[in-house]
N, C-alpha and C positions, 0 to 999 in steps of 0.2 A: 707260661707259654707252652702250648701244646707242641710236641715234637712233630715236625712235618718234613717230608722229603724236600730236597733242595728245589725241585721243579714244581712243587705244589704251590698253588696260590696262597698268599698270606690270609690269615683270618682277618676279618674286618675289625681292626682295632684302630683307635685314633692315632694319627701320625705322631703326636707328641709321646704317647705311650710306647709306640713301636720304636721310635728313635731311642728312647731311654732304655728299653729292653736290650736292643742290639748294641748300643754304645757301651753299656755296662758289661754285656757279654764279651765285647772286644777288649775289655780291661780299662775302659774310661771311667771317670768319676763325674757324675752329672748332678748338678744342684739346680733345682727349680726355685725361682724367687718370684714373689708377687709384686714387689716394688723395689725401688732403688735402695731403701733402707735395708731390705733383706739381702740385696746384692752386696752392699757394703759389709754387712755382718758375715756373709759367706766368704767374701774375699779375705777378711781379717782371719777367719778360721783356717782358710787354706794357707795363708802366710804362717800362722802359728804352728799348724800341724807339720809343716815342712821346714820349720826353722829358717824362714826366709826374711826375718825382720830386718836384717842388715844387708839384704841383697837388692840390687837394682833390677827393675823389670825392663827387658828389651822391648821397646814399643816403636813401631814405624808409623803409627797412626796418631798424628797430633791431636785430632778430635777425641780419640779415646783417652789419651793421656790427660787432656783438659777435663774430660768428663769425670775422671778419677783423681783430679788434682787436690781435692780436699781430703783424700784418704792419706794415710801415713805410708805412702809408697814413693820410692825414688825411681824415676824413669831415665833410661838412657837410649840414645839412638845408635850407640856403638855396640856392635855385636860382641866384641871381645870383653866387654865389661859385665856380661850377664849370662846366666844359665837358665833364665826364665823368659819365655816369649809370651807376651801379652798382646792379644790381637782380637779382631773381629773375624767374621767369616762371611761368605756369600750365602751359604745354605747349610742346613743340617739335614742329612739324607736319612730318612726313617728306614728305608728298605734294608740298609745294612749297617746303620749306626755310624756313618762316616761324616766327615766335615769337608765341605768344598770351599776352598780358598782360591783366590786368583791374584793377579798382579797388584790389585788394590791393597791386599793384606801383606803379601810377601815381596812386593816390588820385584826386583830381578834376581832374588835369591833362590838358590836350590834348597831343597829340604835339608840336605846334609850340612848346609851353612847356618841353619837355625838352631837355637837352643833345643835340647831334648825335653825340657819341661815346658809344657804348653798350657796356657790358660786362654780359653776362647770365651769372649763375651758375645752372646747372641740373644735374640728375642724370638718369641714364638712365631712371628711373621716370617722368619727365615726357615721354618720347617717345611720340607717338601717330602713327598712320598718316595720319589725315585731320582736317580741321577739324570735320566732323560728330562724329567720335569725341571730340574735345576738348570740344566744346560739350555733348555728352551727359554727360561726366564732370563738367564744371562745373555743369551743371544739378542733378546729384545732390549734389554737394559743397555748393553754395550755395542749396539749394532755398528757403530762407526769404528770401533776399536777391536772388534772380535778377532781379527787376523793377528794382532800383536798381543792378545791377552794370554797370559800364562795361567792355565787352570790346573789345579792340583786337588786330588781327593786324598784327604788324610784319613787313614783307617788304622786304628790301633790294633796291634796283634799281641795276643797274650804271650 
């Protein structure tokens, strides 16, 4: 990536590439998978690399837990039983490599109440270029609930 001033426009690179560059620059680990078999293999590798074979995953999304029910993962809905938060997100923000979550993912929790180890399952359809684009989509998606929606931007800091 060419070094550019903070206020210079980004080079025209695809949003998936841009997200990956900034996410890794922020200290995140990004794994791109073509299909669910690759997702399964990547998740097994994450568990192995971090010695999480005997750890439960804190997951507040029943659909996500169900989707991964055939994997060798134990899920819990009790925060005090896990140091690993497994979740989905609303959007991946390419502009700065951050992840946007809302009440759907974190319910009424504050970030300080969540485990520090975070695994986010997302798809390419969740990639957007900017925070404003993500917020516009969320406003359209949750128009009836936008007032009570807790929106949080997760950005790793080295």
